[in-house]
C-alpha positions, 0 to 999 in steps of 0.5 A: 805486766798488767796486774801486779801481783798485790791486784791480782792477789786482791782479784782471788780473794774477791772471786773467794768471797762471791763464790760464798753466796752462790753455786756458781764457779767464777773464772777469769782470764786475762789475754794480752792480745788475741791473735797476733795479726802478722798476715793482716798487717804482712797483707798490707804491707804487700798492697803498699808495696805494690804501689811503688812502680806507680811512684816511680813513674813519677818521679825524676829519678832512674832506676833498672828493673832490678835496682825497683824490684830491690826497692819495692822488697825493701818498701816490704820488709820495711812496712812489715816490720813498722806494721808489727807495732801495736798502735799501728798494728790494731788500726789496720786490723778489721774490729770485726776481725779483732773481736772474732778472733778474741771471741774463737779465744774466750770460747777457747779458754772456756774448755781449757779451765775446764769451765764445762766441767763443773757440778752443776754445769755452773761455771762462769767465764769472765773473759778480756783480752786486753789489746782489742779492748774485749770482754765477754762473760760466757755462762754454762748452761746450770747458769744460762737457764737462771742468767739470760745473756742480755743481762750481763750486757752491761757489766761488760760495757762497765768493764770496756769502759775500764780497760779503755782507760786501762784500769783492768785492775778495778774493772775486775774488781766491780765485773767480779762483784757485779757478777757475784749479786746478779749469781747469788739472787739467780745461784743463792750457794746450797753447799760449800765446793771450789771446784776450780781455781781462783787466781787471775789466769794470763794468757 
């Protein structure tokens, strides 16, 4: 479990306190991993298994074509299983692909959590994908017209630093506080509302 119940409760309380200062609606989403990347690991296993016949040419062994084929299949299956281990898997997946999958999941979460349906279009999503060390802050039009995307970047960078150290809870707490300060300055509270849940959504 990435955040225990106490950490999740503390985060929900922090969101409630910050939302009291602004008309914005903040939602936090944490994904363990944006994709299983199975097709990537199988591709690598398949490519490496194709080297088996070439390697056999340089080894002092003699195998029948059927035995060589069985060995090749065994290498394919063995590597496919080995490459499923997370530390190995993520080294095989291009960083650009990891970010694309995480960004896509962030946008999907934005819609699924109803952030595009808030009064005044004031939804703000803090999205984190732990395995990819990916953080993104997405704001609906009512917020984006006051706060450009570039102003979120320092908060994202700070959160990523916490994420790489494994301190997800502290990253969320500091990001929520920083977002609250920014939103209170640009979109201060004019009414009391709580349209969306404050608890952490775990995918």
